[in-house]
C-alpha positions in Angstrom: 36.7 -14.6 -20.9 33.8 -15.7 -22.9 33.4 -18.5 -25.4 31.9 -17.2 -28.7 28.9 -19.5 -28.8 26.8 -16.4 -29.0 27.5 -12.8 -30.3 30.6 -11.4 -28.7 30.9 -8.8 -25.9 31.0 -5.8 -28.3 27.8 -6.9 -29.9 26.1 -7.3 -26.6 27.2 -3.9 -25.4 26.1 -2.3 -28.6 22.7 -3.9 -28.2 22.5 -2.7 -24.6 23.2 0.8 -25.7 20.3 0.7 -28.1 17.9 -1.3 -26.1 15.0 1.0 -26.9 11.9 1.9 -25.0 11.7 -1.3 -22.8 14.3 0.0 -20.4 15.2 3.6 -21.2 13.3 6.6 -19.6 13.8 10.3 -20.1 13.1 13.4 -18.0 12.3 16.2 -20.4 12.8 18.7 -17.6 16.4 17.7 -17.0 19.2 19.7 -18.6 21.4 16.7 -19.1 18.5 14.8 -20.7 18.1 17.7 -23.0 21.7 17.3 -24.1 21.3 13.6 -24.5 18.4 14.2 -26.9 20.6 16.6 -28.9 23.7 14.4 -29.0 22.1 11.0 -28.8 24.1 10.0 -25.7 23.5 6.7 -24.0 25.1 7.4 -20.6 22.3 6.2 -18.3 22.2 2.5 -18.8 24.5 1.6 -15.9 22.3 2.7 -13.0 19.3 0.9 -14.4 21.2 -2.3 -14.9 23.1 -2.0 -11.6 20.4 -1.2 -9.1 17.1 -2.1 -10.9 18.1 -5.3 -12.6 20.6 -6.6 -10.0 18.5 -6.0 -6.9 14.8 -5.3 -7.7 14.5 -8.0 -10.3 15.3 -10.6 -7.6 11.8 -10.2 -6.1 10.0 -8.4 -8.9 10.6 -10.7 -11.8 13.4 -13.2 -11.6 12.1 -15.7 -9.2 8.3 -16.1 -9.4 7.9 -19.6 -10.8 5.5 -19.3 -13.7 7.2 -21.5 -16.3 4.1 -23.2 -17.5 2.6 -20.2 -19.1 4.2 -20.6 -22.5 5.3 -24.2 -22.6 8.5 -25.8 -21.2 12.1 -26.5 -22.1 14.0 -29.2 -20.3 15.0 -27.8 -17.0 18.4 -29.5 -17.0 19.6 -27.8 -20.2 21.8 -24.8 -19.7 21.8 -21.5 -21.6 24.9 -20.1 -19.9 27.6 -20.9 -17.4 29.0 -17.9 -15.5 32.0 -18.9 -13.5 30.9 -21.9 -11.5 27.2 -21.0 -11.8 24.8 -22.4 -14.4 21.7 -20.7 -15.8 19.2 -23.3 -17.0 16.7 -23.0 -19.8 14.0 -23.2 -17.1 15.5 -20.3 -15.3 15.6 -18.2 -18.4 12.1 -19.1 -19.4 10.8 -18.2 -15.9 12.5 -14.9 -15.9 11.3 -14.1 -19.5 7.7 -14.9 -18.6 7.7 -12.7 -15.5 9.5 -9.8 -17.4 6.7 -10.0 -19.9 4.1 -9.6 -17.1 6.0 -6.5 -15.8 6.1 -5.1 -19.3 2.3 -5.7 -19.7 1.7 -3.3 -16.8 2.7 -0.5 -19.3 1.5 -2.2 -22.5 -1.3 -4.8 -21.8 -1.4 -5.8 -25.5 2.3 -6.8 -25.5 2.7 -10.5 -26.7 5.5 -12.8 -25.9 6.4 -12.8 -29.6 6.7 -9.0 -29.7 8.5 -9.0 -26.4 11.1 -11.4 -27.8 11.3 -9.7 -31.1 12.1 -6.3 -29.4 15.0 -7.9 -27.6 13.3 -8.7 -24.3 14.7 -12.2 -24.0 18.2 -11.1 -24.7 17.9 -8.3 -22.1 16.6 -10.9 -19.5 19.6 -13.2 -20.2 22.1 -10.3 -20.1 20.7 -9.3 -16.7 21.0 -12.8 -15.3 24.6 -13.2 -16.7 25.6 -9.8 -15.3 24.1 -10.6 -11.8 26.1 -13.8 -11.6 29.2 -12.2 -13.0 29.1 -9.4 -10.5 28.8 -11.9 -7.6 31.7 -14.0 -9.0 33.8 -10.9 -9.3 33.0 -9.8 -5.8 34.0 -13.2 -4.4 37.2 -13.2 -6.3 38.0 -9.9 -4.6 37.5 -11.6 -1.3 34.1 -9.9 -0.5 31.7 -12.0 1.5 28.0 -11.6 2.6 27.2 -13.2 6.0 24.1 -15.0 6.8 23.5 -12.4 9.5 23.6 -9.6 7.0 21.2 -11.4 4.6 18.8 -12.1 7.5 18.9 -8.4 8.4 18.0 -7.5 4.8 15.1 -9.9 5.0 13.8 -8.5 8.2 14.0 -5.0 6.9 11.5 -5.7 4.0 8.2 -4.1 5.1 6.1 -6.6 3.1 6.9 -9.2 5.8 6.1 -7.1 8.8 3.2 -8.0 11.1 0.8 -5.6 12.8 3.4 -4.8 15.4 5.8 -3.6 12.7 8.2 -6.5 13.2 9.2 -9.3 10.9 6.5 -12.0 10.9 7.8 -15.5 9.8 4.3 -16.7 9.0 3.7 -13.8 6.6 7.1 -14.6 5.0 6.2 -18.3 4.6 2.8 -17.3 3.1 4.6 -15.1 0.6 6.8 -18.0 -0.4 3.8 -20.3 -0.9 1.8 -17.8 -2.9 4.7 -17.1 -5.3 6.1 -20.7 -5.5 9.4 -19.6 -4.0 11.8 -21.3 -1.7 13.5 -19.6 1.3 16.9 -20.5 -0.1 16.2 -18.7 -3.4 15.0 -15.6 -1.7 18.0 -15.4 0.6 20.3 -16.1 -2.4 18.8 -13.1 -4.2 19.2 -10.9 -1.1 22.8 -11.9 -1.0 23.2 -10.9 -4.6 21.8 -7.5 -3.7 24.3 -7.1 -0.9 27.2 -7.9 -3.1 25.9 -5.4 -5.6 25.7 -2.8 -2.9 29.2 -3.4 -1.7 30.7 -3.0 -5.2 28.5 -0.5 -6.9 27.4 2.1 -4.3 30.9 3.5 -3.8 31.2 4.1 -7.5 28.2 6.4 -7.5 29.9 8.9 -5.1 32.5 11.5 -5.8 32.4 11.5 -9.6 33.4 14.8 -11.0 34.2 16.4 -14.3 36.4 19.6 -14.9 34.7 22.9 -14.3 35.2 23.8 -17.9 32.8 21.0 -18.9 30.1 22.4 -16.7 30.6 25.9 -18.0 30.7 24.8 -21.7 27.5 22.8 -21.3 25.8 25.6 -19.4 26.6 28.0 -22.3 25.1 25.5 -24.8 21.9 25.6 -22.8 21.4 29.3 -23.5 22.8 29.4 -27.0 20.6 30.9 -29.9 20.8 29.7 -33.5 19.7 31.6 -36.6 19.1 30.4 -40.1 16.2 29.3 -42.3 14.2 26.2 -43.2 12.3 25.0 -46.2 9.5 22.4 -46.0 9.3 19.9 -48.9 5.9 18.2 -48.4 5.2 14.8 -49.9 1.9 16.0 -51.1 3.8 18.2 -53.7 5.2 15.1 -55.3 2.6 12.3 -54.6 1.1 10.6 -57.7 -2.6 11.3 -58.3 -3.4 8.0 -60.0 -3.7 4.6 -58.4 -0.9 2.0 -58.4 -1.2 -1.1 -60.5 -2.4 -4.2 -58.7 1.2 -5.5 -58.9 2.6 -2.3 -57.4 0.0 -2.3 -54.6 0.5 -5.9 -53.8 4.3 -5.5 -53.6 3.9 -2.4 -51.4 1.4 -4.1 -49.1 3.7 -7.1 -48.7 6.7 -4.9 -47.9 4.7 -3.0 -45.3 2.5 -5.7 -43.8 3.8 -4.8 -40.3 2.0 -1.4 -40.6 -1.4 -3.1 -41.0 -1.3 -5.5 -38.1 -4.6 -5.8 -36.3 -4.3 -6.7 -32.6 -5.6 -9.9 -31.2 -9.3 -9.7 -30.4 -11.4 -11.8 -28.1 -15.1 -12.2 -27.8 -16.3 -13.1 -24.3 -19.5 -14.8 -23.0 -20.4 -14.1 -19.4 -23.0 -14.0 -16.7 -23.0 -12.1 -13.5 -24.8 -13.1 -10.3 -25.1 -12.1 -6.7 -26.8 -12.9 -3.5 -30.2 -13.3 -5.3 -28.8 -16.4 -7.0 -29.2 -18.5 -3.8 -33.0 -18.3 -4.1 -35.4 -18.8 -1.2 -33.8 -20.3 2.0 -35.5 -21.9 5.0 -36.9 -19.4 7.4 -35.0 -18.6 10.6 -36.7 -20.4 13.5 -37.3 -19.0 17.0 -35.1 -21.7 18.4 -32.2 -20.5 16.3 -32.8 -16.9 17.4 -32.8 -18.0 21.0 -29.5 -19.9 20.6 -27.9 -16.8 19.1 -29.3 -14.6 21.9 -27.9 -17.0 24.4 -24.5 -17.1 22.7 -24.3 -13.3 22.6 -26.0 -12.8 26.0 -23.2 -10.4 27.1 -24.0 -8.1 24.2 -27.7 -7.9 25.2 -27.1 -7.5 28.9 -27.4 -4.2 30.8 -24.2 -2.3 30.8 -22.7 0.8 32.4 -20.6 3.4 30.8 -18.7 6.1 32.7 -16.8 9.3 31.9 -13.7 10.3 33.9 -11.2 13.1 34.4 -7.8 11.3 34.5 -4.4 12.3 35.8 -1.3 10.1 35.7 1.8 10.9 37.8 5.1 8.9 38.1 5.0 8.1 41.8 2.5 7.0 44.4 3.5 9.8 46.8 2.9 12.4 44.1 -0.5 10.9 43.4 -1.5 10.9 47.1 -0.3 14.5 47.4 -2.7 15.5 44.6 -5.6 13.6 46.2 -4.9 15.4 49.5 -5.0 18.8 47.8 -8.3 17.9 46.0 -9.9 16.7 49.2 -8.8 20.0 50.7 -10.8 21.9 48.2 -8.6 22.3 45.1 -9.9 21.0 41.8 -8.1 18.1 40.2 -7.4 20.2 37.1 -5.9 23.1 39.2 -3.8 20.8 41.3 -2.4 19.2 38.1 -1.6 22.6 36.5 0.3 23.8 39.6 2.7 20.9 39.1 3.1 21.4 35.3 0.7 18.5 34.5 -2.6 18.2 32.7 -5.7 16.1 33.0 -7.4 14.0 30.3 -11.1 13.5 29.7 -12.3 10.0 29.1 -15.9 9.7 27.9 -18.4 6.9 27.8 -16.2 3.9 28.4 -17.2 0.5 29.8 -15.0 -1.3 32.3 -13.3 -3.4 29.6 -12.5 -0.4 27.5 -11.0 1.5 30.5 -9.0 -1.6 31.5 -7.4 -1.7 28.0 -6.3 1.9 28.3 -5.1 1.7 31.9 -5.0 -1.6 33.8 -7.5 -4.0 35.3 -6.8 -2.6 38.8 -7.6 1.0 37.7 -10.8 -0.1 35.9 -12.0 -2.1 38.8 -11.5 0.8 41.3 -13.0 3.3 38.9 -16.2 1.3 38.4 -16.5 0.5 42.1 -16.7 4.2 43.0 -19.8 6.4 42.8 -20.4 9.4 40.5 -18.4 12.3 41.7 -15.9 10.2 43.8 -12.2 10.6 43.5 -10.3 7.3 42.8 -6.7 6.5 43.5 -3.9 6.3 43.7 -3.9 3.1 41.6 -1.0 1.6 39.6 -1.5 1.4 35.9 0.3 1.0 32.6 1.8 4.5 32.6 2.2 5.2 36.3 0.0 6.0 39.2 -3.6 7.0 38.3 -6.0 9.5 39.9 -9.5 9.7 38.4 -12.7 11.6 39.2 -15.9 9.8 38.1 -17.7 12.6 36.2 -20.6 10.7 34.8 -22.3 7.3 35.2 -24.7 6.1 32.4 -26.7 3.0 32.9 -27.7 1.3 29.6 -30.5 -1.2 29.9 -30.2 -4.5 28.1 -32.5 -6.2 25.6 -34.8 -9.1 26.2 -35.1 -11.9 23.8 -38.3 -10.5 22.4 -36.8 -7.1 21.9 -33.7 -8.5 20.2 -35.5 -11.1 18.0 -36.0 -9.0 14.9 -32.4 -7.8 14.7 -31.1 -11.3 15.4 -33.4 -12.7 12.6 -31.9 -10.2 10.1 -28.4 -11.0 11.1 -29.0 -14.8 10.8 -30.7 -14.4 7.5 -27.8 -12.4 6.0 -25.3 -14.9 7.4 -27.2 -17.8 5.9 -27.4 -16.1 2.5 -23.7 -15.3 2.5 -22.9 -18.9 3.4 -25.2 -20.2 0.7 -23.6 -17.8 -1.8 -20.1 -19.1 -0.8 -21.2 -22.7 -1.1 -22.8 -21.9 -4.5 -19.6 -20.3 -5.9 -17.4 -23.1 -4.5 -19.6 -25.7 -6.1 -19.7 -23.8 -9.4 -16.0 -23.5 -9.5 -15.5 -27.2 -9.0 -18.1 -28.1 -11.6 -16.6 -25.7 -14.2 -13.2 -27.3 -13.6 -14.9 -30.7 -14.2 -16.3 -29.6 -17.6 -19.6 -27.9 -16.9 -20.5 -25.3 -19.6 -21.3 -21.7 -19.1 -24.8 -22.2 -20.6 -25.6 -24.9 -18.0 -24.3 -22.6 -15.2 -26.4 -19.7 -16.5 -29.5 -21.9 -16.7 -29.1 -22.9 -13.0 -28.5 -19.3 -11.9 -31.5 -18.1 -13.9 -29.6 -15.4 -15.7 -29.0 -14.6 -19.4 -25.7 -15.2 -21.1 -24.2 -11.9 -22.5 -21.8 -11.8 -25.4 -19.4 -9.0 -25.9 -18.2 -7.4 -29.1 -14.6 -8.2 -30.0 -12.3 -6.8 -27.2 -8.7 -5.8 -27.1 -6.2 -6.5 -24.4 -6.4 -2.8 -23.4 -10.0 -3.4 -22.4 -11.6 -1.5 -25.3 -14.1 -2.6 -28.0 -12.1 -3.3 -31.1 -12.1 -0.4 -33.5 -13.4 2.1 -31.1 -12.2 4.0 -28.0 -15.3 2.6 -26.1 -14.3 0.6 -23.0 -15.6 -2.9 -22.4 -18.4 -3.3 -19.9 -17.3 -2.2 -16.5 -17.8 -5.6 -14.9 -15.4 -7.1 -17.3 -12.5 -4.7 -16.8 -11.1 -6.8 -13.9 -10.9 -10.0 -16.0 -9.8 -8.7 -19.4 -6.1 -9.4 -18.7 -6.8 -12.9 -17.6 -9.1 -13.6 -20.5 -6.3 -12.9 -22.9 -4.4 -15.8 -21.4 -7.2 -18.3 -21.4 -8.2 -21.0 -23.9 -11.4 -20.9 -25.8 -14.4 -22.6 -24.2 -12.9 -22.9 -20.7 -15.3 -21.0 -18.4 -13.9 -19.5 -15.2 -15.4 -18.0 -12.1 -14.3 -14.6 -11.0 -15.2 -12.4 -8.0 -16.2 -8.9 -9.1 -17.3 -7.3 -5.8 -15.8 -9.3 -2.9 -18.5 -11.4 -1.3 -21.3 -9.8 -3.2 -21.0 -10.1 -7.0 -19.5 -12.9 -9.1 -19.0 -13.7 -12.8 -18.7 -16.8 -14.9 -17.0 -16.0 -18.2 -15.3 -17.7 -21.1 -13.5 -16.9 -24.3 -16.0 -17.6 -27.1 -13.7 -16.6 -30.0 -10.1 -15.6 -30.6 -9.1 -13.6 -33.6 -5.3 -13.8 -33.7 -3.0 -10.8 -34.2 -2.5 -10.6 -38.0 -2.2 -8.1 -40.9 -5.6 -7.0 -42.3 -6.4 -8.5 -45.7 -5.5 -6.1 -48.5 -9.1 -6.3 -49.9 -10.4 -4.8 -46.6 -7.9 -1.9 -46.5 -7.3 -1.2 -50.1 -8.0 2.5 -50.0 -5.9 3.0 -46.9 -3.0 1.2 -48.5 -3.3 3.2 -51.7 -3.2 6.4 -49.7 -0.1 5.2 -47.9 1.5 4.2 -51.2 0.9 7.7 -52.6 2.4 9.3 -49.5 5.5 7.1 -49.6 6.0 7.8 -53.2 5.7 11.4 -52.5 8.1 11.2 -49.6 10.7 9.4 -51.8 10.4 12.2 -54.4 10.4 14.9 -51.7 13.7 13.4 -50.3 15.3 13.5 -53.7 14.2 17.2 -54.1 15.6 18.0 -50.6 18.9 16.5 -51.6 19.0 18.6 -54.7 18.2 21.8 -52.7 20.8 20.9 -50.1 23.5 20.5 -52.8 22.6 23.8 -54.3 22.9 25.6 -51.0 26.2 24.0 -50.2 27.5 25.1 -53.6 26.7 28.7 -52.8 23.0 29.3 -53.6 20.7 30.9 -51.1 18.0 28.6 -49.7 15.3 30.6 -51.4 17.1 30.3 -54.8 17.7 26.5 -54.3 14.0 26.0 -53.6 12.8 28.1 -56.5 15.0 26.0 -58.9 12.7 23.0 -58.4 10.1 22.3 -61.1 7.4 21.8 -58.5 5.9 24.8 -56.6 7.1 24.6 -53.0 6.6 26.7 -49.9 9.0 29.6 -49.5 11.7 29.1 -46.8 11.0 30.6 -43.4 13.5 32.3 -41.1 14.5 30.5 -38.0 15.8 31.9 -34.7 15.7 29.3 -31.9 16.9 29.3 -28.4 18.0 26.0 -26.9 16.7 26.7 -23.3 13.4 28.0 -24.6 12.8 24.9 -26.7 13.7 22.6 -23.7 11.3 24.5 -21.4 8.5 24.3 -24.0 9.2 20.7 -24.8 9.1 21.7 -28.4 11.6 19.2 -29.8 11.5 17.5 -33.1 13.9 15.8 -35.4 14.3 19.1 -37.2 15.1 21.1 -34.1 17.5 18.5 -32.9 19.3 18.6 -36.2 19.4 22.4 -36.2 21.3 22.3 -32.9 23.8 19.7 -34.1 24.8 21.4 -37.4 27.9 23.3 -38.0 27.6 27.0 -38.7 27.3 27.8 -42.5 26.0 24.4 -43.5 22.7 22.9 -44.8 21.2 19.6 -43.9 18.0 17.7 -44.6 15.7 15.8 -42.2 12.4 14.1 -42.5 9.4 14.4 -40.3 7.4 11.2 -41.1 4.5 12.3 -38.9 4.1 15.4 -41.0 4.9 13.6 -44.3 7.4 16.3 -45.0 11.2 16.7 -45.6 12.9 19.8 -44.4 16.1 21.6 -45.6 17.7 23.5 -42.8 20.4 26.2 -43.2 22.3 27.4 -40.1 23.8 30.9 -40.5 24.8 32.0 -37.0 25.4 30.5 -33.5 25.2 33.0 -30.6 26.8 31.7 -27.4 25.7 33.2 -24.1 28.2 34.7 -21.6 27.6 33.4 -18.1 28.7 35.0 -14.8 31.2 33.0 -12.7 28.5 32.5 -10.0 25.7 31.7 -12.4 23.6 28.9 -10.7 23.1 27.3 -14.2 26.8 26.4 -14.2 26.7 24.7 -10.8 23.5 22.9 -11.6 25.0 21.6 -14.9 28.2 20.6 -13.2 26.2 18.5 -10.7 24.2 16.8 -13.4 27.3 16.0 -15.4 28.8 14.5 -12.3 25.8 12.2 -11.9 26.1 11.2 -15.6 29.8 10.4 -15.1 28.9 8.3 -12.1 26.5 6.3 -14.2 29.2 5.9 -16.9 31.6 4.6 -14.2 29.0 2.0 -13.2 28.5 0.9 -16.8 32.2 0.5 -17.4 32.7 -1.3 -14.1 30.0 -3.8 -15.0 31.6 -4.5 -18.3 34.9 -5.1 -16.6 33.4 -7.4 -14.0 31.9 -9.5 -16.8 35.1 -9.7 -18.7 37.0 -11.0 -15.7 34.7 -14.0 -15.3 34.6 -17.0 -17.7 31.2 -16.9 -19.4 29.9 -19.6 -21.7 26.7 -18.9 -23.6 24.9 -21.8 -25.3 23.2 -20.6 -28.4 21.4 -23.9 -28.9 19.8 -23.7 -25.5 18.9 -20.0 -26.0 17.2 -20.6 -29.3 15.3 -23.5 -27.8 13.9 -21.1 -25.2 13.2 -18.5 -27.8 11.3 -21.0 -29.9 9.3 -22.3 -27.0 8.3 -18.8 -25.9 7.2 -17.6 -29.3 5.8 -21.0 -30.4 8.0 -21.0 -33.5 9.3 -24.5 -32.6 5.8 -26.1 -32.5 
């Protein structure tokens, strides 16, 4: 049961069902999705909530500690108590911040204010409550998750595998440090995922609906509807004169949200690379000699050999092959007669051969002469027999011969080291208050200033992208304060940038004086749309009273386009993706009726009249029926999940603290400052 400190369960479920584009996705190619578009069904919320929110969110968004981004709320305050578990204001704020970062992957310009306004904070809280409620429900049923099962889940996560493909504790610890996580929290979240799996996975199997459902829906897919439609454009009714100043101001105030300009930021920056280190002391001959001595093995004479290799399981078999070869049979022929094959190894030194076979094999192979047969010798895969097919002596390099190459290597190393030292020093100095201009003066480069940029990485007011070197820092720049220069690496180890936000123009409605003509045009269109709606209503009434659509349109005082005949097939529309509000309405109307619908993007109202519905006859074995039945079963499974989650929540005592929730909301949006 839930204390009504916040909107009740029914309100929350209604909000979930209309959560909008933040969480709902559609597949236009799916038949069931087609029906959902026509009948406005909201079946698919359950799976998203159950599997995405309850399992993936644990790593993807819920636990990355990032609470400082938008200010803090006292961590001890609670926003909810679910059974015996508490959700603190700090937890909610952390999850909201990280949910925003995920949403920005799709919409970089999304602000926290807009995220909260669209219901994002409520969705995050609902997810947290549902996760805890589901765990509480599972424990009440007697389900348990063992430490061994949780550890198995952890070890199965590829992110934490080392080069050998096995779980690497050090990689896991680094992950915890980098994301400010604790091992206990990660294991707790994995446990929640296991509880979810035990409860929810069985619900997704075996869901079925009667065959009659599948047949009926399959028939609807192929149905054809005939009628007519009349367009009532706003332009036919829009006033030609300008509004009064009072009318324009009133319209502008009522529609300010339509004229919001995005936040813009102007950046100042400099870029620099290896040239910034200037002239460095010359490499001395002594330094070259030390490096030559250090790498003496690389400059020494070496020997590379090529071999024909055969591996057999036993020493006796290897010796038998050697005896045959010494008797005049080739190694390749002897191997083929026994169902085996040889392998060619080319240009290997002794160390390389040892890594492929064994030290014993390599030593024997390099002790033999060219053309000799070596073996049998025990190696990694069995007993080895090798023929030395080629010996290549590679002469070494003297100090004099290697000096130029060593000098180039040492020079490059010194410049890279100097660049690293420069960037580290600059970063420290910028943190301590050094200005961008001072850094630019030292680097000997000119400060560049951008035009106002948007969070999407474009120049404001144009589709033109920001300079390429800035693309990697745009997102971070929209989280920085003005006048706080930062160092960024553009090309790893080669190119760097120092940049700062020079000016921030907040997201706000454009002043009426700057967009007066645009607002006047919008006012005229809206006035025309209102009058067109009234005309469409009159035409609809005349048709429903017995007039033909053509007669009803002709009765208007304004000249309007003549009605056009319509004959639409549902399947064809779905395949073409040619869906609009008008076609959706046409396929939800009753036969012999007239309805009106507006298409705002076309500034037009439509009056639709449906005369006839033709339903297709389908054979018993038509694959469309079976396919539809399968998709309906999947939709039913999703519905079961949704209902189960609602039941699980209702079985757990849940207290929601509206005061704490609103405190988080105010902190995130800045409305409490």
